[in-house]
N, C-alpha and C positions, 0 to 999 in steps of 0.2 A: 509907415505911410510916408514918410521920406523918399525911403529906398523905391517904393511903387513910383511915386512922383519923378523920381530921378529916371526910373525903367521907362515911362509915357515920353520923357521929355526926348530921353535918347533915341526911341523909336521914331517920333517924330522928327526928330532933326535929320535921322537918315532918310526920311523921304522927301526932306525940302534941301537940305545940304549935301553936297558930295562928301563922299568920305576923305579923310586924310590923304593927299598923296593923289586923289581923282578928280581935282579941280581942272576945270576946263581949258585953263592956260598952260598946264603941263604935257609933258611928253607923255607917251604910255609906259614908258621906261622909268625904273627907278634913278634918282640922281647918282651920279657916279661918286663914289668916295672922295674925300679930300685927300689928296696926295697922289689919287691915282689919276691916269689919262685914257679917255675914252680914245678908241680907233677910230671913231669918227668925228676926231677933231684935227685940227691943222698939225698940230706936236703930235697925236697920235699917229697920224698918216705919214707924216716926217721918220716917226721911229721906225715904223714899217718898212720904209724906203731904205733906211740907213742902218738898221741893226745889225748887228755883228754875225748874228746865228740864226737862219732861217730856212725851215724846212720846206720852202715853197707854198705855193697856194693851195695846195691839197686839202689840209686840214681846214681853213676858211671855206672853201668851195663844198666841202662837205660836211660841212657843221650841221648836225641834227638838232630841232627844237624836242626836249624830252616828252613824251606823250602824257605824262602827268607828274606829279611834283615828287615822286618817288623814284623816277624812274632815270635819275641822272648819269646813274652809272651804265645804263644800259644804252644811253642815247650818245655819251662819248665813247663807248666801245662800237657803237655803230659808226660814229664821225671816224675814229682812227683805225677801224678795218676798212673803211672806204678809202679813206687816205692811202692804205696802203694796197689798193686796186692792180698796183703793176706787179705786186710779187704774191698776191696771195688770190684765191678764187673767191668768188662769193655766190651764196645759195639764190634761187629766186623765191621772193614773197609773192603770196598770193595776190596782193595788192598790184603789183607791179610785173607780175608774169606777160610774157616771157624773159623778162630783162634782169640779170642776176644784179641783187645789190642788197648790202648787209641793212637790215633794220630792225629796230629794237625788238618787233616781234621774231623776225627769224631766227635771231641770237637766242633769246629766250625759249624759242621751240627747239633748239639744238638739242639732241638726245646728250651729248656731253656735259652740255651746260645744265641740262637738268637733272644730271648726277652729282653736281656739286655740292657738298654737304654744306651746311650754315653753321653760323654761332649759337644758334638756337638750339639743336639737337643732331646728332648724327643721321638719325632718321628723318630729319627735315629737309628737304633737298630744295635747292633753287628753283623758283618755277616764277611766273608773271605774277602770280597770287601773293607769294612771298616777297617778292621785290617791292609790289605795290603797298605792303603793310608793312615791313621790316626797313627796306634798302638794303644795301649791301657794304661790308666791312671792306677794308683794304684787301684784306686776304680772301676774301670770296671772290670781289672782282677781279683778282688777279688769277685765282682759280679758274674761274669760267673764261677768263680770255686766253688763258693757255688751250683752251678749246681750238684755238684757230691759229694763234701765233706763238712765236717765242716770247715770253716775258719774263720780266723781273720785277720783284716789288719791293721797297724799302720803306720800313718806318722810320720817321723821321725821328723818333726819339733814340734809335739805334746809332745817328750820325749827327752831322752839321749842316749848316746851311752851304758850306763850301763843296760837300758832297754833292749837292742837288746843284749847284751851279757846274761842277764836273760832270754831270750827268748829262746835262743840256748841252754844253759844249760837244761832248761825244756824240750826242745824238743826231745836233743839226749841223748843217755844212756852214762855212764860212764865206762861201761863194754865192752870188746868185745862181749862175750855172750849175751848180750841185744838185743832186738829188737826193733826200733823205732817204734811209732804210730805216731809220729808227725814228719812233715816236713817243712822245710823254704826255701821260694823263696825270691828273693830282687829285687826292682825296683831301679836302680841309674844312675847315668850320668858316661859315661867311663871315661872323663876326670879328673873327682873327684880321680880316684885311678891309673893315669897315662897312662891311655889305648887312643888309638884312636877311636873316634867314638861320639856318642851323648848317649841318654837315652836308658837304656837296661834293660832287665829282665835275670836272671839267678837263678837256685837253689844253696843250700847252701851244700855241701857234707860233712863238717865236722867242728868242732871247736876245736882249740887246746887252752886252756887257760893259759898254762906255758908260751908261746909266744903270747899270745893274736892277734891269727891269724884265720882268716877262709878261708875255701877253696870253693873258687867260681869255680862250674862246669860249664862253659862256654857254652852255646848252639850255639854259632857261632863257631863250632869246627874248622870252615874254617880258623878262625882268631887268637884264643888264646886258648892255653892249659888250664886247670884247674890251678889255682893259687893259692897260699896262700898268702892273703893280710891282712893288719894288720886292725883289727876291728875298730880302729880310722878313717882311711881312707876310709872304706866302709859306716861307719855311715856319715862321711862327704859328700860322694857321693849320699848317699840317702836323706841326709837334703839339698835338691836343689829341686828349682820350677818346676812344669810340670800341666799346664793348671790351674794354680792359686792355686794349694794345693803342698805341698811336696811329694815326692817320699817316699818310706819305705819298707817295707816286709810284707808277709804274711805267718800266720803259717797252713800248713794244719793238720786237723785229721779225723779219722773215723768220720763215720755218715752224716748229711746233705742229701740233696735230691736223692744223688745215680743216676743221669743221667735221661734224659726223652726219649722218643722213636724220632728216626731220619729215614731219608732213608736209612742210612746206617745199619739198623738192619734188614732188609727185609730177609725173612728165607732163607738160602741158600740150593739150591739142586744140589749136587756134579755132577750128570750125566748130568744134563740139563745144567750147567756150562762149563763142558767138551766141550760139543758138540757146544755151542754158541762160546766158544773161539776157538775152531778148525775153524768153519766156517769164523769167524771174522778174524783169522789170515791168511787164504786162501786169503783174500779180499786185504789184504795189500800187494800191490806189489812192495814196496821198503823195501828191508830187513833192513835200516838203518832208518826207518820212526819210531822214537822213540815213538811220541805221538800214532801215530797209533797202534804200537804194545801194549804200555802200556794201551791204552784205551781197548785193546782186553782182558787185563786181570781183568779189575774191573767187579764186581758184586753188583747190578744188573744195576747201574746208566748207563754206557757206552752203554748198549745195552738191554734195557727192553724187554719183550716177543713181545711187538708190534711193536719194533723199530729195532730190531735186524739187519735185511738185512740193514735198511737205514742207521744206526750208522756204521755197517762195510764198506759199499759203500761210506761214507764220504773219506775212507783212500783209494780207491782202485786206485787213481791216481791222476793227475792234469790235468783240462780242457784246451782246448783252451784259454777260458778267463782266468782263474787260471794262466797260463803259461805267458799270456801278462800283467796282474796284476804285476807277480813275476819281469818279465824284467822290468815294469815303477819302481818298487821299488828298483831296484839294481843299475838303472841307477840314482834315485833320492838320493841315500844313499852317493854316493860321495862329491856333492855338501851340502847334508845336515849335513855330519859329519863336513865338513870345516866351514861351516855358525854358526851350534852349538858349536865348539869351539871358534870361535871368540865371538860369544853371552857371553860364559862363561866368556872368559877373560876380556871383557868389563864390565861385572857385577862384577865379582870379584874386577877388579880395582875401580870400583865407591864404592865397600862396599855394594853392595845389594844383591849378592849372598849367601844363607845360605844354607850349606851343606845338612841338615837334615831338609827339608822343602818340604812336598809331597803335590800338590795342595793347598798351602799354609796353610797347618797345619803341626806343629812339630810333628813327629811322633817318637816311640819307634824303633831306628834302631840296626844293627847288632853291 
C-alpha cells in the first residue's frame, strides 16, 4: 500500500512540479561540471582566442546535433568530414539536394559503411537501425570513417595521456593563419569528466597547452555546450572499457576511400523535383503533419518516379481503420505509462535497471 501511495504521489508531483533540472529559472542545457569551462563564458572565449593549438573555425562551424541519443558517432563523423570539405568531396543528401553536404543519413547510407562489421557478429553490419540500438565502438567508428578519409584510432589503454597530447599537437596548427589537415574525435564516458550520461563521441575543436585543456565540441548540443576540460580527465574518461576494449580517439586526415555510391547520390533533376514536391505537398491534408511535409522534400527516396503518387497518398489523411487504431493507442497509453513507471521503480529498487541499455546492449548515448 505504501508503494502504491508513493507511486500516486510521484505521478501527481510530475503534473505539478517540473522535473529536476527543468525548473523555469534554468537554461535548457545541463550545468557544466565543476572544473570545466564553458565556451560561452568569458574565460572560455579567452581560451579560444589564445589557445596554443587551433584547427580553425571549421569544426565549430560544422558542428552537427546528433539525430537521436545513439547517433553521437555519426554526428561527430558528419562534423569532422564537413570540416575537411577543402580536401574531400561530399555526397548529396536528399534533404539538401542539390547541395553536397555530409549528414548522418548520408554517412549511414554509404555502401562501404553498411558493410562495416560490428562487435555483435560478423554477420551483423553497420546500419541506421544498428547504430540506433547499439551505438558504435571505437573500432567500428574508425572502420566506417575509413570509408571516407584516412583514419587512425588509438585505444587509451594501450598508451598514456602524453601520447594523446602529442596527437593533438601534431594535428592542430599553432598559428591562427594555419589550416588544419587533420582532425580529432574522442570516444569517452561522460561520467569520467563529471557529466551526466554514458559512452559518447564528440570532436575536439582546440587544445591549449598552457592550461592543458581540450575543447570538447559536444554533438549533444541540446545537453551540453562546448567545454574546456582538462586533458587528464578526458584521457581518463577515454581509458574506460566498452565491448571488451578501452575507448580512445581517432585522427582523420585527407586520403582514404573517399566514400562510395549510395542511394543518396541519385542525379538531381530540379524541375522534376519541384513538380513532384508540389504534387506531394498538395496531397498532405494536415498542415501540421511534420513527417508528411518533410517526406515531400526528399529526393528521390521519399517518392521515386514509379511510387510518387503512392508515397504522397500515404500522407493524405487517416483512414477509418487508422483512426480506430489511434483511439486504441490513446486508450492504452494511460495504463501503459502507469505500468511502465511502476516497472521502472521496481527494477531500479532491485538494482536491475541500467539506463544505458537498449535491447540488452550497452550503447553510445547522448
